[in-house]
C-alpha positions in Angstrom: -13.4 107.2 30.0 -16.9 106.4 31.0 -17.0 104.2 34.1 -19.0 103.2 37.2 -17.9 106.3 39.0 -19.8 108.6 36.6 -22.6 108.9 39.1 -25.4 109.5 39.0 -25.7 110.5 35.3 -23.0 110.8 32.7 -22.8 112.6 29.5 -19.9 112.1 27.0 -18.8 113.9 23.9 -16.1 115.6 21.9 -17.6 119.1 22.2 -15.8 122.2 23.3 -14.5 122.3 26.9 -15.3 126.0 27.3 -17.9 128.3 25.8 -16.9 129.1 22.2 -13.7 127.1 22.7 -12.0 124.3 20.7 -13.5 120.9 20.4 -11.8 118.1 22.4 -9.5 115.6 20.6 -10.4 113.0 23.2 -13.8 111.8 24.4 -14.7 113.7 27.6 -17.4 112.9 30.2 -19.3 115.0 32.7 -21.1 113.7 35.8 -24.4 115.4 36.2 -27.5 115.4 38.4 -31.1 115.5 37.2 -32.6 118.9 38.2 -36.3 118.5 37.5 -37.5 121.9 38.7 -34.7 124.2 37.4 -35.1 124.3 33.6 -38.8 125.3 33.7 -37.8 128.4 35.6 -34.9 129.6 33.3 -35.8 128.4 29.8 -39.1 129.7 28.4 -39.8 126.9 26.0 -38.8 124.0 28.3 -41.3 121.1 28.3 -40.9 118.7 31.2 -42.8 116.0 29.4 -40.5 116.0 26.4 -37.3 117.2 28.0 -35.2 116.8 31.1 -32.8 119.0 32.9 -29.4 118.0 34.2 -26.3 119.8 35.5 -23.7 119.9 38.1 -24.4 121.6 41.4 -22.1 124.6 41.6 -21.4 124.4 37.8 -18.1 123.4 36.4 -19.3 120.3 34.5 -21.7 120.3 31.6 -22.1 119.5 28.0 -21.1 122.2 25.5 -21.0 123.1 21.9 -20.5 120.1 19.7 -22.0 117.7 22.2 -25.6 118.0 20.9 -27.0 114.6 20.0 -24.8 112.9 22.5 -26.0 110.7 25.4 -27.1 111.4 28.9 -26.9 108.0 30.5 -26.7 106.1 33.8 -25.4 102.8 34.9 -27.3 100.2 36.8 -26.2 96.6 37.6 -23.4 96.8 35.1 -25.6 98.0 32.2 -25.7 101.5 30.7 -29.1 103.1 29.9 -29.8 106.1 27.6 -32.0 108.6 29.5 -31.6 111.8 27.5 -30.0 113.3 24.3 -28.0 116.5 24.6 -30.2 119.4 23.2 -29.3 122.9 24.5 -28.3 125.1 27.4 -27.0 128.5 28.3 -23.3 128.7 27.6 -21.5 125.9 29.3 -21.1 124.7 32.9 -22.5 127.9 34.4 -23.8 127.6 38.0 -27.6 127.7 38.0 -27.9 127.0 34.2 -28.2 123.2 33.7 -28.5 121.7 30.2 -31.6 120.5 28.5 -31.9 117.0 27.1 -34.5 115.3 25.0 -36.3 112.8 27.3 -35.8 109.4 25.6 -38.8 107.8 27.3 -41.1 110.3 25.7 -39.9 109.3 22.2 -39.8 105.5 22.8 -43.0 104.8 20.8 -41.6 106.7 17.8 -38.2 105.0 18.2 -39.8 101.6 18.3 -42.0 102.4 15.3 -38.9 103.3 13.3 -37.0 100.2 14.4 -39.8 97.9 13.5 -39.9 99.4 10.0 -36.3 98.4 9.4 
């Protein structure tokens, strides 16, 4: 269940709960922190302008296989905001290997252009 205690950022999905494991029959959530300097060091093609980096300090919480395309969101004043979209990572929930998310703010002009065409 996604709730106000999913601080500071929350991802949710039905992906696997362990690397190469089974998908979850129930919606799971992970509380994550933005790690702006980490992904550029460990992922060669990481682009901080188009992507963002999030994970749990010490590992143990992360998105995993089957969560791609899901949300990285945060709550403010009772409203939820989409900040990122699950993209890729190294295995799942490994300490020192946060996940990479598409940075929604970068794609907003494109999103708005598609919405206005509808």
